[in-house]
PDB file of N, CA, C, O and CB in Angstrom:
ATOM      1  N   MET A   1      30.862  85.487 177.083  1.00  0.00           N
ATOM      2  CA  MET A   1      31.602  85.361 175.886  1.00  0.00           C
ATOM      3  C   MET A   1      32.009  83.834 175.981  1.00  0.00           C
ATOM      4  O   MET A   1      32.481  83.304 176.987  1.00  0.00           O
ATOM      5  CB  MET A   1      32.874  86.439 175.783  1.00  0.00           C
ATOM      6  N   SER A   2      31.749  83.214 174.774  1.00  0.00           N
ATOM      7  CA  SER A   2      32.046  81.935 174.623  1.00  0.00           C
ATOM      8  C   SER A   2      33.598  81.819 174.317  1.00  0.00           C
ATOM      9  O   SER A   2      34.183  82.790 173.837  1.00  0.00           O
ATOM     10  CB  SER A   2      31.158  81.355 173.568  1.00  0.00           C
ATOM     11  N   LYS A   3      34.216  80.726 174.570  1.00  0.00           N
ATOM     12  CA  LYS A   3      35.741  80.373 174.077  1.00  0.00           C
ATOM     13  C   LYS A   3      35.593  79.460 172.971  1.00  0.00           C
ATOM     14  O   LYS A   3      34.696  78.636 172.790  1.00  0.00           O
ATOM     15  CB  LYS A   3      36.722  79.641 175.238  1.00  0.00           C
ATOM     16  N   ARG A   4      36.661  79.738 172.214  1.00  0.00           N
ATOM     17  CA  ARG A   4      36.868  78.847 171.038  1.00  0.00           C
ATOM     18  C   ARG A   4      38.106  78.491 170.683  1.00  0.00           C
ATOM     19  O   ARG A   4      38.855  79.468 170.681  1.00  0.00           O
ATOM     20  CB  ARG A   4      36.375  79.340 169.961  1.00  0.00           C
ATOM     21  N   THR A   5      38.715  77.318 170.332  1.00  0.00           N
ATOM     22  CA  THR A   5      39.902  76.971 169.944  1.00  0.00           C
ATOM     23  C   THR A   5      39.891  77.034 168.416  1.00  0.00           C
ATOM     24  O   THR A   5      38.977  76.423 167.863  1.00  0.00           O
ATOM     25  CB  THR A   5      40.258  75.681 170.509  1.00  0.00           C
ATOM     26  N   THR A   6      40.811  77.710 167.624  1.00  0.00           N
ATOM     27  CA  THR A   6      40.898  77.804 166.337  1.00  0.00           C
ATOM     28  C   THR A   6      42.254  77.558 165.953  1.00  0.00           C
ATOM     29  O   THR A   6      43.117  77.568 166.830  1.00  0.00           O
ATOM     30  CB  THR A   6      40.420  78.988 165.900  1.00  0.00           C
ATOM     31  N   THR A   7      42.584  77.321 164.656  1.00  0.00           N
ATOM     32  CA  THR A   7      43.871  77.085 164.077  1.00  0.00           C
ATOM     33  C   THR A   7      44.256  78.169 163.234  1.00  0.00           C
ATOM     34  O   THR A   7      43.331  78.798 162.720  1.00  0.00           O
ATOM     35  CB  THR A   7      43.912  75.864 163.339  1.00  0.00           C
ATOM     36  N   ILE A   8      45.466  78.535 162.974  1.00  0.00           N
ATOM     37  CA  ILE A   8      45.946  79.361 162.183  1.00  0.00           C
ATOM     38  C   ILE A   8      46.036  78.755 160.628  1.00  0.00           C
ATOM     39  O   ILE A   8      46.452  77.603 160.509  1.00  0.00           O
ATOM     40  CB  ILE A   8      47.198  79.764 162.788  1.00  0.00           C
ATOM     41  N   ASP A   9      45.743  79.330 159.712  1.00  0.00           N
ATOM     42  CA  ASP A   9      45.702  78.786 158.346  1.00  0.00           C
ATOM     43  C   ASP A   9      46.971  79.199 157.722  1.00  0.00           C
ATOM     44  O   ASP A   9      47.736  79.936 158.344  1.00  0.00           O
ATOM     45  CB  ASP A   9      44.466  79.280 157.514  1.00  0.00           C
ATOM     46  N   GLU A  10      47.255  78.771 156.515  1.00  0.00           N
ATOM     47  CA  GLU A  10      48.558  79.068 155.776  1.00  0.00           C
ATOM     48  C   GLU A  10      49.027  80.548 155.608  1.00  0.00           C
ATOM     49  O   GLU A  10      50.172  80.868 155.287  1.00  0.00           O
ATOM     50  CB  GLU A  10      48.437  78.511 154.405  1.00  0.00           C
ATOM     51  N   LYS A  11      48.085  81.341 155.842  1.00  0.00           N
ATOM     52  CA  LYS A  11      48.339  82.739 155.513  1.00  0.00           C
ATOM     53  C   LYS A  11      48.454  83.506 156.915  1.00  0.00           C
ATOM     54  O   LYS A  11      48.569  84.727 157.016  1.00  0.00           O
ATOM     55  CB  LYS A  11      47.131  83.348 154.549  1.00  0.00           C
ATOM     56  N   ALA A  12      48.407  82.602 157.977  1.00  0.00           N
ATOM     57  CA  ALA A  12      48.518  83.028 159.465  1.00  0.00           C
ATOM     58  C   ALA A  12      47.287  84.019 159.829  1.00  0.00           C
ATOM     59  O   ALA A  12      47.403  84.995 160.570  1.00  0.00           O
ATOM     60  CB  ALA A  12      50.014  83.825 159.744  1.00  0.00           C
ATOM     61  N   THR A  13      46.126  83.624 159.207  1.00  0.00           N
ATOM     62  CA  THR A  13      44.979  84.343 159.405  1.00  0.00           C
ATOM     63  C   THR A  13      44.169  83.517 160.645  1.00  0.00           C
ATOM     64  O   THR A  13      44.091  82.289 160.672  1.00  0.00           O
ATOM     65  CB  THR A  13      44.150  84.463 157.954  1.00  0.00           C
ATOM     66  N   VAL A  14      43.629  84.341 161.582  1.00  0.00           N
ATOM     67  CA  VAL A  14      42.867  83.911 162.493  1.00  0.00           C
ATOM     68  C   VAL A  14      41.332  84.399 162.342  1.00  0.00           C
ATOM     69  O   VAL A  14      41.112  85.597 162.164  1.00  0.00           O
ATOM     70  CB  VAL A  14      43.485  84.285 163.694  1.00  0.00           C
ATOM     71  N   SER A  15      40.485  83.657 162.400  1.00  0.00           N
ATOM     72  CA  SER A  15      39.056  83.969 162.292  1.00  0.00           C
ATOM     73  C   SER A  15      38.408  84.295 163.629  1.00  0.00           C
ATOM     74  O   SER A  15      38.624  83.630 164.641  1.00  0.00           O
ATOM     75  CB  SER A  15      38.331  82.817 161.661  1.00  0.00           C
ATOM     76  N   LEU A  16      37.552  85.419 163.579  1.00  0.00           N
ATOM     77  CA  LEU A  16      36.943  85.508 164.886  1.00  0.00           C
ATOM     78  C   LEU A  16      35.459  85.112 164.844  1.00  0.00           C
ATOM     79  O   LEU A  16      34.758  85.336 163.857  1.00  0.00           O
ATOM     80  CB  LEU A  16      37.101  86.919 165.433  1.00  0.00           C
ATOM     81  N   PRO A  17      35.034  84.542 165.908  1.00  0.00           N
ATOM     82  CA  PRO A  17      33.706  83.859 165.957  1.00  0.00           C
ATOM     83  C   PRO A  17      32.549  85.039 165.986  1.00  0.00           C
ATOM     84  O   PRO A  17      32.798  86.141 166.474  1.00  0.00           O
ATOM     85  CB  PRO A  17      33.621  82.843 167.342  1.00  0.00           C
ATOM     86  N   PRO A  18      31.430  84.752 165.492  1.00  0.00           N
ATOM     87  CA  PRO A  18      30.428  85.810 165.348  1.00  0.00           C
ATOM     88  C   PRO A  18      30.250  86.538 166.708  1.00  0.00           C
ATOM     89  O   PRO A  18      30.011  87.746 166.743  1.00  0.00           O
ATOM     90  CB  PRO A  18      29.056  85.207 164.846  1.00  0.00           C
ATOM     91  N   GLU A  19      30.374  85.753 167.865  1.00  0.00           N
ATOM     92  CA  GLU A  19      30.153  86.452 169.226  1.00  0.00           C
ATOM     93  C   GLU A  19      31.020  87.495 169.410  1.00  0.00           C
ATOM     94  O   GLU A  19      30.691  88.540 169.972  1.00  0.00           O
ATOM     95  CB  GLU A  19      30.312  85.573 170.387  1.00  0.00           C
ATOM     96  N   ALA A  20      32.249  87.243 168.912  1.00  0.00           N
ATOM     97  CA  ALA A  20      33.360  88.227 169.132  1.00  0.00           C
ATOM     98  C   ALA A  20      32.953  89.411 168.384  1.00  0.00           C
ATOM     99  O   ALA A  20      32.934  90.499 168.961  1.00  0.00           O
ATOM    100  CB  ALA A  20      34.792  87.714 168.663  1.00  0.00           C
ATOM    101  N   ILE A  21      32.579  89.294 166.978  1.00  0.00           N
ATOM    102  CA  ILE A  21      32.220  90.471 166.143  1.00  0.00           C
ATOM    103  C   ILE A  21      31.231  91.286 166.887  1.00  0.00           C
ATOM    104  O   ILE A  21      31.411  92.483 167.114  1.00  0.00           O
ATOM    105  CB  ILE A  21      31.643  90.061 164.759  1.00  0.00           C
ATOM    106  N   ASP A  22      30.161  90.609 167.274  1.00  0.00           N
ATOM    107  CA  ASP A  22      29.139  91.351 168.077  1.00  0.00           C
ATOM    108  C   ASP A  22      29.568  92.048 169.372  1.00  0.00           C
ATOM    109  O   ASP A  22      29.112  93.128 169.749  1.00  0.00           O
ATOM    110  CB  ASP A  22      28.093  90.425 168.432  1.00  0.00           C
ATOM    111  N   ALA A  23      30.455  91.349 169.989  1.00  0.00           N
ATOM    112  CA  ALA A  23      30.834  92.021 171.340  1.00  0.00           C
ATOM    113  C   ALA A  23      31.740  93.177 171.070  1.00  0.00           C
ATOM    114  O   ALA A  23      31.863  94.076 171.902  1.00  0.00           O
ATOM    115  CB  ALA A  23      31.575  91.004 172.353  1.00  0.00           C
ATOM    116  N   LEU A  24      32.459  93.180 169.785  1.00  0.00           N
ATOM    117  CA  LEU A  24      33.373  94.253 169.493  1.00  0.00           C
ATOM    118  C   LEU A  24      32.521  95.479 168.979  1.00  0.00           C
ATOM    119  O   LEU A  24      32.917  96.644 169.034  1.00  0.00           O
ATOM    120  CB  LEU A  24      34.465  93.781 168.420  1.00  0.00           C
ATOM    121  N   ARG A  25      31.275  95.066 168.462  1.00  0.00           N
ATOM    122  CA  ARG A  25      30.532  95.985 167.857  1.00  0.00           C
ATOM    123  C   ARG A  25      31.055  96.468 166.486  1.00  0.00           C
ATOM    124  O   ARG A  25      30.868  97.625 166.109  1.00  0.00           O
ATOM    125  CB  ARG A  25      30.390  97.024 168.743  1.00  0.00           C
ATOM    126  N   VAL A  26      31.706  95.561 165.763  1.00  0.00           N
ATOM    127  CA  VAL A  26      32.365  95.764 164.570  1.00  0.00           C
ATOM    128  C   VAL A  26      31.668  95.111 163.240  1.00  0.00           C
ATOM    129  O   VAL A  26      30.868  94.205 163.473  1.00  0.00           O
ATOM    130  CB  VAL A  26      33.728  95.236 164.780  1.00  0.00           C
ATOM    131  N   SER A  27      31.853  95.421 162.058  1.00  0.00           N
ATOM    132  CA  SER A  27      31.393  94.781 160.998  1.00  0.00           C
ATOM    133  C   SER A  27      32.499  94.804 159.722  1.00  0.00           C
ATOM    134  O   SER A  27      33.518  95.494 159.700  1.00  0.00           O
ATOM    135  CB  SER A  27      30.042  95.430 160.679  1.00  0.00           C
ATOM    136  N   GLN A  28      32.129  94.046 158.857  1.00  0.00           N
ATOM    137  CA  GLN A  28      33.166  93.928 157.600  1.00  0.00           C
ATOM    138  C   GLN A  28      33.695  95.247 157.246  1.00  0.00           C
ATOM    139  O   GLN A  28      32.939  96.181 156.979  1.00  0.00           O
ATOM    140  CB  GLN A  28      32.479  93.321 156.243  1.00  0.00           C
ATOM    141  N   GLY A  29      35.081  95.360 157.235  1.00  0.00           N
ATOM    142  CA  GLY A  29      35.677  96.706 156.775  1.00  0.00           C
ATOM    143  C   GLY A  29      36.012  97.566 157.842  1.00  0.00           C
ATOM    144  O   GLY A  29      36.712  98.541 157.569  1.00  0.00           O
ATOM    145  N   ASP A  30      35.615  97.376 159.097  1.00  0.00           N
ATOM    146  CA  ASP A  30      36.011  98.164 160.212  1.00  0.00           C
ATOM    147  C   ASP A  30      37.317  97.941 160.617  1.00  0.00           C
ATOM    148  O   ASP A  30      37.842  96.846 160.414  1.00  0.00           O
ATOM    149  CB  ASP A  30      35.198  97.977 161.278  1.00  0.00           C
ATOM    150  N   ALA A  31      37.914  98.860 161.175  1.00  0.00           N
ATOM    151  CA  ALA A  31      39.400  98.737 161.751  1.00  0.00           C
ATOM    152  C   ALA A  31      39.608  98.123 163.039  1.00  0.00           C
ATOM    153  O   ALA A  31      38.973  98.559 163.999  1.00  0.00           O
ATOM    154  CB  ALA A  31      40.017 100.045 161.898  1.00  0.00           C
ATOM    155  N   LEU A  32      40.519  97.046 163.201  1.00  0.00           N
ATOM    156  CA  LEU A  32      40.645  96.594 164.531  1.00  0.00           C
ATOM    157  C   LEU A  32      42.127  96.903 164.985  1.00  0.00           C
ATOM    158  O   LEU A  32      43.041  96.902 164.160  1.00  0.00           O
ATOM    159  CB  LEU A  32      40.275  95.054 164.628  1.00  0.00           C
ATOM    160  N   ASP A  33      42.320  97.148 166.220  1.00  0.00           N
ATOM    161  CA  ASP A  33      43.695  97.212 166.890  1.00  0.00           C
ATOM    162  C   ASP A  33      44.102  95.977 167.369  1.00  0.00           C
ATOM    163  O   ASP A  33      43.306  95.418 168.123  1.00  0.00           O
ATOM    164  CB  ASP A  33      43.757  98.141 168.018  1.00  0.00           C
ATOM    165  N   VAL A  34      45.224  95.368 167.099  1.00  0.00           N
ATOM    166  CA  VAL A  34      45.715  94.209 167.586  1.00  0.00           C
ATOM    167  C   VAL A  34      46.996  94.343 168.412  1.00  0.00           C
ATOM    168  O   VAL A  34      47.997  94.748 167.821  1.00  0.00           O
ATOM    169  CB  VAL A  34      45.896  93.352 166.512  1.00  0.00           C
ATOM    170  N   GLU A  35      47.078  94.042 169.742  1.00  0.00           N
ATOM    171  CA  GLU A  35      48.233  94.226 170.543  1.00  0.00           C
ATOM    172  C   GLU A  35      48.622  92.881 171.181  1.00  0.00           C
ATOM    173  O   GLU A  35      47.724  92.122 171.546  1.00  0.00           O
ATOM    174  CB  GLU A  35      47.984  95.307 171.600  1.00  0.00           C
ATOM    175  N   ILE A  36      49.848  92.567 171.324  1.00  0.00           N
ATOM    176  CA  ILE A  36      50.419  91.460 171.983  1.00  0.00           C
ATOM    177  C   ILE A  36      50.775  91.861 173.354  1.00  0.00           C
ATOM    178  O   ILE A  36      51.503  92.832 173.563  1.00  0.00           O
ATOM    179  CB  ILE A  36      51.588  90.934 171.252  1.00  0.00           C
ATOM    180  N   VAL A  37      50.279  91.136 174.289  1.00  0.00           N
ATOM    181  CA  VAL A  37      50.455  91.478 175.789  1.00  0.00           C
ATOM    182  C   VAL A  37      50.909  90.118 176.272  1.00  0.00           C
ATOM    183  O   VAL A  37      50.150  89.160 176.423  1.00  0.00           O
ATOM    184  CB  VAL A  37      49.025  92.060 176.609  1.00  0.00           C
ATOM    185  N   GLY A  38      52.305  90.115 176.518  1.00  0.00           N
ATOM    186  CA  GLY A  38      52.797  88.724 176.968  1.00  0.00           C
ATOM    187  C   GLY A  38      52.629  87.720 175.775  1.00  0.00           C
ATOM    188  O   GLY A  38      53.167  87.821 174.672  1.00  0.00           O
ATOM    189  N   GLN A  39      51.835  86.797 176.178  1.00  0.00           N
ATOM    190  CA  GLN A  39      51.514  85.644 175.062  1.00  0.00           C
ATOM    191  C   GLN A  39      50.034  85.753 174.735  1.00  0.00           C
ATOM    192  O   GLN A  39      49.421  84.822 174.213  1.00  0.00           O
ATOM    193  CB  GLN A  39      51.840  84.029 175.620  1.00  0.00           C
ATOM    194  N   ALA A  40      49.516  86.834 175.034  1.00  0.00           N
ATOM    195  CA  ALA A  40      48.063  86.950 174.603  1.00  0.00           C
ATOM    196  C   ALA A  40      47.791  87.955 173.447  1.00  0.00           C
ATOM    197  O   ALA A  40      48.579  88.882 173.261  1.00  0.00           O
ATOM    198  CB  ALA A  40      47.211  87.382 175.815  1.00  0.00           C
ATOM    199  N   LEU A  41      46.786  87.803 172.735  1.00  0.00           N
ATOM    200  CA  LEU A  41      46.600  88.760 171.632  1.00  0.00           C
ATOM    201  C   LEU A  41      45.274  89.398 171.996  1.00  0.00           C
ATOM    202  O   LEU A  41      44.216  88.780 172.118  1.00  0.00           O
ATOM    203  CB  LEU A  41      46.600  88.067 170.139  1.00  0.00           C
ATOM    204  N   VAL A  42      45.447  90.724 172.157  1.00  0.00           N
ATOM    205  CA  VAL A  42      44.233  91.620 172.505  1.00  0.00           C
ATOM    206  C   VAL A  42      43.788  92.412 171.278  1.00  0.00           C
ATOM    207  O   VAL A  42      44.540  93.176 170.673  1.00  0.00           O
ATOM    208  CB  VAL A  42      44.585  92.658 173.695  1.00  0.00           C
ATOM    209  N   ILE A  43      42.577  92.192 170.968  1.00  0.00           N
ATOM    210  CA  ILE A  43      41.814  92.730 169.916  1.00  0.00           C
ATOM    211  C   ILE A  43      40.703  93.707 170.301  1.00  0.00           C
ATOM    212  O   ILE A  43      39.789  93.328 171.034  1.00  0.00           O
ATOM    213  CB  ILE A  43      41.261  91.655 169.196  1.00  0.00           C
ATOM    214  N   ARG A  44      40.762  95.022 169.801  1.00  0.00           N
ATOM    215  CA  ARG A  44      39.874  95.929 170.255  1.00  0.00           C
ATOM    216  C   ARG A  44      39.454  96.794 168.844  1.00  0.00           C
ATOM    217  O   ARG A  44      40.239  96.956 167.909  1.00  0.00           O
ATOM    218  CB  ARG A  44      40.571  96.818 171.502  1.00  0.00           C
ATOM    219  N   SER A  45      38.361  97.203 168.871  1.00  0.00           N
ATOM    220  CA  SER A  45      37.845  98.035 167.719  1.00  0.00           C
ATOM    221  C   SER A  45      38.750  99.298 167.749  1.00  0.00           C
ATOM    222  O   SER A  45      39.229  99.683 168.816  1.00  0.00           O
ATOM    223  CB  SER A  45      36.200  98.424 167.867  1.00  0.00           C
ATOM    224  N   ALA A  46      38.982  99.938 166.581  1.00  0.00           N
ATOM    225  CA  ALA A  46      39.855 101.031 166.549  1.00  0.00           C
ATOM    226  C   ALA A  46      39.125 102.248 167.311  1.00  0.00           C
ATOM    227  O   ALA A  46      39.754 103.061 167.990  1.00  0.00           O
ATOM    228  CB  ALA A  46      40.239 101.367 165.035  1.00  0.00           C
ATOM    229  N   GLY A  47      37.914 102.281 167.151  1.00  0.00           N
ATOM    230  CA  GLY A  47      36.966 103.337 167.928  1.00  0.00           C
ATOM    231  C   GLY A  47      37.307 103.109 169.455  1.00  0.00           C
ATOM    232  O   GLY A  47      37.748 104.101 170.035  1.00  0.00           O
ATOM    233  N   GLU A  48      37.186 102.092 170.101  1.00  0.00           N
ATOM    234  CA  GLU A  48      37.330 101.722 171.437  1.00  0.00           C
ATOM    235  C   GLU A  48      38.851 102.156 171.792  1.00  0.00           C
ATOM    236  O   GLU A  48      39.067 102.762 172.842  1.00  0.00           O
ATOM    237  CB  GLU A  48      37.004 100.122 171.640  1.00  0.00           C
ATOM    238  N   THR A  49      39.745 101.883 171.029  1.00  0.00           N
ATOM    239  CA  THR A  49      41.259 102.313 171.357  1.00  0.00           C
ATOM    240  C   THR A  49      41.331 103.784 171.354  1.00  0.00           C
ATOM    241  O   THR A  49      42.103 104.322 172.147  1.00  0.00           O
ATOM    242  CB  THR A  49      42.362 101.744 170.265  1.00  0.00           C
ATOM    243  N   ARG A  50      40.599 104.515 170.536  1.00  0.00           N
ATOM    244  CA  ARG A  50      40.841 105.953 170.529  1.00  0.00           C
ATOM    245  C   ARG A  50      40.045 106.533 171.821  1.00  0.00           C
ATOM    246  O   ARG A  50      40.477 107.495 172.457  1.00  0.00           O
ATOM    247  CB  ARG A  50      40.325 106.635 169.079  1.00  0.00           C
ATOM    248  N   ARG A  51      38.888 105.883 172.134  1.00  0.00           N
ATOM    249  CA  ARG A  51      38.188 106.463 173.398  1.00  0.00           C
ATOM    250  C   ARG A  51      38.914 106.114 174.542  1.00  0.00           C
ATOM    251  O   ARG A  51      38.989 106.949 175.444  1.00  0.00           O
ATOM    252  CB  ARG A  51      36.756 105.979 173.600  1.00  0.00           C
ATOM    253  N   SER A  52      39.568 104.814 174.689  1.00  0.00           N
ATOM    254  CA  SER A  52      40.426 104.642 175.881  1.00  0.00           C
ATOM    255  C   SER A  52      41.696 105.623 175.791  1.00  0.00           C
ATOM    256  O   SER A  52      42.038 106.250 176.793  1.00  0.00           O
ATOM    257  CB  SER A  52      40.898 103.087 175.989  1.00  0.00           C
ATOM    258  N   GLY A  53      42.239 105.718 174.840  1.00  0.00           N
ATOM    259  CA  GLY A  53      43.413 106.706 174.723  1.00  0.00           C
ATOM    260  C   GLY A  53      42.968 108.074 175.108  1.00  0.00           C
ATOM    261  O   GLY A  53      43.733 108.673 175.863  1.00  0.00           O
ATOM    262  N   SER A  54      42.001 108.617 174.778  1.00  0.00           N
ATOM    263  CA  SER A  54      41.300 109.902 175.036  1.00  0.00           C
ATOM    264  C   SER A  54      41.280 109.950 176.675  1.00  0.00           C
ATOM    265  O   SER A  54      41.922 110.738 177.369  1.00  0.00           O
ATOM    266  CB  SER A  54      39.693 109.938 174.301  1.00  0.00           C
ATOM    267  N   PHE A  55      40.500 109.048 177.073  1.00  0.00           N
ATOM    268  CA  PHE A  55      40.279 108.965 178.707  1.00  0.00           C
ATOM    269  C   PHE A  55      41.613 108.950 179.333  1.00  0.00           C
ATOM    270  O   PHE A  55      41.791 109.682 180.307  1.00  0.00           O
ATOM    271  CB  PHE A  55      39.448 107.574 179.231  1.00  0.00           C
ATOM    272  N   ALA A  56      42.619 108.176 178.878  1.00  0.00           N
ATOM    273  CA  ALA A  56      43.835 108.177 179.718  1.00  0.00           C
ATOM    274  C   ALA A  56      44.527 109.444 179.564  1.00  0.00           C
ATOM    275  O   ALA A  56      45.193 109.866 180.509  1.00  0.00           O
ATOM    276  CB  ALA A  56      44.772 107.044 179.381  1.00  0.00           C
ATOM    277  N   GLU A  57      44.450 110.075 178.518  1.00  0.00           N
ATOM    278  CA  GLU A  57      45.124 111.484 178.417  1.00  0.00           C
ATOM    279  C   GLU A  57      44.450 112.433 179.425  1.00  0.00           C
ATOM    280  O   GLU A  57      45.096 113.118 180.218  1.00  0.00           O
ATOM    281  CB  GLU A  57      44.988 112.128 176.889  1.00  0.00           C
ATOM    282  N   VAL A  58      43.259 112.428 179.349  1.00  0.00           N
ATOM    283  CA  VAL A  58      42.363 113.357 180.271  1.00  0.00           C
ATOM    284  C   VAL A  58      42.770 112.927 181.847  1.00  0.00           C
ATOM    285  O   VAL A  58      43.082 113.823 182.631  1.00  0.00           O
ATOM    286  CB  VAL A  58      40.549 113.075 179.939  1.00  0.00           C
ATOM    287  N   PHE A  59      42.758 111.713 182.220  1.00  0.00           N
ATOM    288  CA  PHE A  59      43.072 111.206 183.423  1.00  0.00           C
ATOM    289  C   PHE A  59      44.415 111.604 183.958  1.00  0.00           C
ATOM    290  O   PHE A  59      44.580 112.044 185.096  1.00  0.00           O
ATOM    291  CB  PHE A  59      42.962 109.858 183.348  1.00  0.00           C
ATOM    292  N   ASP A  60      45.387 111.423 183.054  1.00  0.00           N
ATOM    293  CA  ASP A  60      46.762 111.903 183.349  1.00  0.00           C
ATOM    294  C   ASP A  60      46.840 113.410 183.498  1.00  0.00           C
ATOM    295  O   ASP A  60      47.498 113.878 184.427  1.00  0.00           O
ATOM    296  CB  ASP A  60      47.718 111.467 182.250  1.00  0.00           C
ATOM    297  N   SER A  61      46.283 114.105 182.740  1.00  0.00           N
ATOM    298  CA  SER A  61      46.204 115.579 182.896  1.00  0.00           C
ATOM    299  C   SER A  61      45.623 116.037 184.258  1.00  0.00           C
ATOM    300  O   SER A  61      46.190 116.940 184.873  1.00  0.00           O
ATOM    301  CB  SER A  61      45.346 116.159 181.770  1.00  0.00           C
ATOM    302  N   VAL A  62      44.544 115.460 184.733  1.00  0.00           N
ATOM    303  CA  VAL A  62      43.925 115.754 185.913  1.00  0.00           C
ATOM    304  C   VAL A  62      44.798 115.320 187.082  1.00  0.00           C
ATOM    305  O   VAL A  62      44.807 116.020 188.094  1.00  0.00           O
ATOM    306  CB  VAL A  62      42.604 115.133 185.945  1.00  0.00           C
ATOM    307  N   LEU A  63      45.506 114.252 187.013  1.00  0.00           N
ATOM    308  CA  LEU A  63      46.283 113.854 188.085  1.00  0.00           C
ATOM    309  C   LEU A  63      47.611 114.701 188.178  1.00  0.00           C
ATOM    310  O   LEU A  63      48.165 114.869 189.264  1.00  0.00           O
ATOM    311  CB  LEU A  63      46.558 112.382 187.950  1.00  0.00           C
ATOM    312  N   LYS A  64      48.095 115.221 187.022  1.00  0.00           N
ATOM    313  CA  LYS A  64      49.362 116.161 187.065  1.00  0.00           C
ATOM    314  C   LYS A  64      48.841 117.392 187.686  1.00  0.00           C
ATOM    315  O   LYS A  64      49.476 117.961 188.574  1.00  0.00           O
ATOM    316  CB  LYS A  64      50.055 116.501 185.559  1.00  0.00           C
ATOM    317  N   GLU A  65      47.667 117.837 187.236  1.00  0.00           N
ATOM    318  CA  GLU A  65      47.126 119.176 187.549  1.00  0.00           C
ATOM    319  C   GLU A  65      46.930 119.221 189.306  1.00  0.00           C
ATOM    320  O   GLU A  65      47.196 120.176 190.035  1.00  0.00           O
ATOM    321  CB  GLU A  65      45.562 119.393 186.638  1.00  0.00           C
ATOM    322  N   ARG A  66      46.491 118.147 189.629  1.00  0.00           N
ATOM    323  CA  ARG A  66      46.067 118.079 191.160  1.00  0.00           C
ATOM    324  C   ARG A  66      47.007 117.264 191.861  1.00  0.00           C
ATOM    325  O   ARG A  66      46.687 116.938 193.005  1.00  0.00           O
ATOM    326  CB  ARG A  66      44.619 117.468 191.413  1.00  0.00           C
ATOM    327  N   ARG A  67      48.058 116.883 191.430  1.00  0.00           N
ATOM    328  CA  ARG A  67      49.176 116.108 192.190  1.00  0.00           C
ATOM    329  C   ARG A  67      49.534 116.811 193.614  1.00  0.00           C
ATOM    330  O   ARG A  67      49.691 116.087 194.597  1.00  0.00           O
ATOM    331  CB  ARG A  67      50.573 116.056 191.233  1.00  0.00           C
ATOM    332  N   HIS A  68      49.642 118.010 193.707  1.00  0.00           N
ATOM    333  CA  HIS A  68      49.958 118.511 195.016  1.00  0.00           C
ATOM    334  C   HIS A  68      48.937 118.339 195.992  1.00  0.00           C
ATOM    335  O   HIS A  68      49.235 118.015 197.142  1.00  0.00           O
ATOM    336  CB  HIS A  68      50.274 119.848 194.964  1.00  0.00           C
ATOM    337  N   ALA A  69      47.697 118.536 195.621  1.00  0.00           N
ATOM    338  CA  ALA A  69      46.637 118.193 196.463  1.00  0.00           C
ATOM    339  C   ALA A  69      46.517 116.602 196.916  1.00  0.00           C
ATOM    340  O   ALA A  69      46.219 116.240 198.054  1.00  0.00           O
ATOM    341  CB  ALA A  69      45.411 118.637 195.739  1.00  0.00           C
ATOM    342  N   TYR A  70      46.751 115.892 196.015  1.00  0.00           N
ATOM    343  CA  TYR A  70      46.691 114.486 196.320  1.00  0.00           C
ATOM    344  C   TYR A  70      47.886 113.984 197.369  1.00  0.00           C
ATOM    345  O   TYR A  70      47.730 113.183 198.291  1.00  0.00           O
ATOM    346  CB  TYR A  70      46.782 113.709 194.930  1.00  0.00           C
ATOM    347  N   GLU A  71      48.967 114.577 197.037  1.00  0.00           N
ATOM    348  CA  GLU A  71      50.117 114.403 197.839  1.00  0.00           C
ATOM    349  C   GLU A  71      49.745 114.858 199.368  1.00  0.00           C
ATOM    350  O   GLU A  71      49.893 114.111 200.335  1.00  0.00           O
ATOM    351  CB  GLU A  71      51.338 115.257 197.200  1.00  0.00           C
ATOM    352  N   LYS A  72      49.246 116.180 199.441  1.00  0.00           N
ATOM    353  CA  LYS A  72      48.828 116.622 200.806  1.00  0.00           C
ATOM    354  C   LYS A  72      47.828 115.539 201.471  1.00  0.00           C
ATOM    355  O   LYS A  72      47.944 115.138 202.629  1.00  0.00           O
ATOM    356  CB  LYS A  72      48.098 118.093 200.700  1.00  0.00           C
ATOM    357  N   LEU A  73      46.907 115.159 200.633  1.00  0.00           N
ATOM    358  CA  LEU A  73      45.938 114.207 201.251  1.00  0.00           C
ATOM    359  C   LEU A  73      46.559 112.918 201.799  1.00  0.00           C
ATOM    360  O   LEU A  73      46.180 112.364 202.831  1.00  0.00           O
ATOM    361  CB  LEU A  73      44.891 113.830 200.232  1.00  0.00           C
ATOM    362  N   ALA A  74      47.571 112.488 200.992  1.00  0.00           N
ATOM    363  CA  ALA A  74      48.244 111.188 201.410  1.00  0.00           C
ATOM    364  C   ALA A  74      49.029 111.277 202.601  1.00  0.00           C
ATOM    365  O   ALA A  74      49.097 110.337 203.393  1.00  0.00           O
ATOM    366  CB  ALA A  74      49.127 110.678 200.374  1.00  0.00           C
ATOM    367  N   GLU A  75      49.751 112.595 202.800  1.00  0.00           N
ATOM    368  CA  GLU A  75      50.421 112.992 203.989  1.00  0.00           C
ATOM    369  C   GLU A  75      49.623 112.910 205.262  1.00  0.00           C
ATOM    370  O   GLU A  75      50.032 112.419 206.314  1.00  0.00           O
ATOM    371  CB  GLU A  75      50.883 114.312 203.823  1.00  0.00           C
ATOM    372  N   ARG A  76      48.483 113.425 205.062  1.00  0.00           N
ATOM    373  CA  ARG A  76      47.422 113.609 206.219  1.00  0.00           C
ATOM    374  C   ARG A  76      47.005 112.201 206.678  1.00  0.00           C
ATOM    375  O   ARG A  76      46.798 111.964 207.868  1.00  0.00           O
ATOM    376  CB  ARG A  76      46.046 114.473 205.712  1.00  0.00           C
ATOM    377  N   SER A  77      46.888 111.303 205.746  1.00  0.00           N
ATOM    378  CA  SER A  77      46.275 110.017 206.246  1.00  0.00           C
ATOM    379  C   SER A  77      47.339 109.127 206.739  1.00  0.00           C
ATOM    380  O   SER A  77      46.991 107.996 207.078  1.00  0.00           O
ATOM    381  CB  SER A  77      45.461 109.282 205.147  1.00  0.00           C
ATOM    382  N   ARG A  78      48.542 109.443 206.831  1.00  0.00           N
ATOM    383  CA  ARG A  78      49.495 108.525 207.526  1.00  0.00           C
ATOM    384  C   ARG A  78      49.593 108.679 208.830  1.00  0.00           C
ATOM    385  O   ARG A  78      50.355 107.964 209.481  1.00  0.00           O
ATOM    386  CB  ARG A  78      50.743 108.605 207.077  1.00  0.00           C
TER     387      ARG A  78
END
């Protein structure tokens, strides 16, 4: 991915370069999720955010369900 420096216009709008649009696999009218992490702006397609959230929920449930087994394994490796 190429890097580009841009400026903010009067309406505080930031344009995304075509490479970013392609990488995000979005097109005009698609929803984007924008998150501030420290002093960085993270932009994801709304679909990717949903998929990531679903994965995290499933992963957390598996960890909770198998926590006891993981703790036993950790004790044995000490």
